[in-house]
N, C-alpha and C positions, 0 to 999 in steps of 0.2 A: 119523842119521848120513847114513840113508838121506836126506834133503828134503831137503838139503842134499847131496848129491847131486846129486841133479832138478832143481834148483835149481840146480844152471852144467851141470849135463848140456842145460837148460832157457832161457837165457841165451846158452849159446853153439852153440848150435840154427840150422842155415840157414832157415831159414824168415824168419829179422829180415837178419841177414848175421850176419858171425862178430863177435863181443859190442858187436852193436846192441840201445841202451836202447831201449825203447820209452819215446816221449812222445804227449803228445798233440799234435799242432798248432794253429798261434793258431786258424785259424776252429771249428775243437772247441773251443774254450774261450771263444774269444766263439760258438759258439750256443749252449756248457749254459749262460750270463754270460745269454745278451736270453732267454734263455727262463723264466731264477729272475727275474730284473726284470722282462719280464708279467707272472707269476703273481703275485710282493710289490705289482705297480699292479693291479691285478686284481681280490684278496687286501683290499688298504687301500679299498677302492674299495666294494669292497662289503658295510666292514665298517663303515663311516663312515657309507653312508648305511644300512642297518640299523640302529644303534644312533638314524639321527634321526629313518626311521619309529617306533620302539618309542616314543620320549614328547618328544614335536617342544618339552611345556614345559622340559622340566625342567636345568637349566643346562651339569650333565656334559654331557649327552646332545649340546649345542651347541658347546659346548669338542669332542667327543673327534673330533664328522663334519669340524670343523674339522683338527682337528689328524693324523686320517687323509687329508685332500685335501692339508694338503699334506706329507700321505709317501708316496700315491700318488705325485703331480708333482713329490718334490722322486727318487724312479722311473725315469719319464718320463721327467729329464734326465738323472740319467744313463744310463738306458741311450741314449740322442743324442750324447752326447760322446764315448760307450767309439763305437760304429760309425761317430766323424767321424773 
């Protein structure tokens, strides 16, 4: 019961205003998504290049490289259109 009372007390405290909920702003959400998409772009690009350089003759590595490149560009396009 004391947990519920603490939560109610914190929610009604004057730190954020009376009964005002704490939400992330659109700028913060956009920055977080931008960061996640940049990390995904770099990860997919690195994975594609790494598997291709392991053995350039295997068709599976070539197909995986093409898949990683296309996914990384898809991530970049998503990030670009999200910020426009």
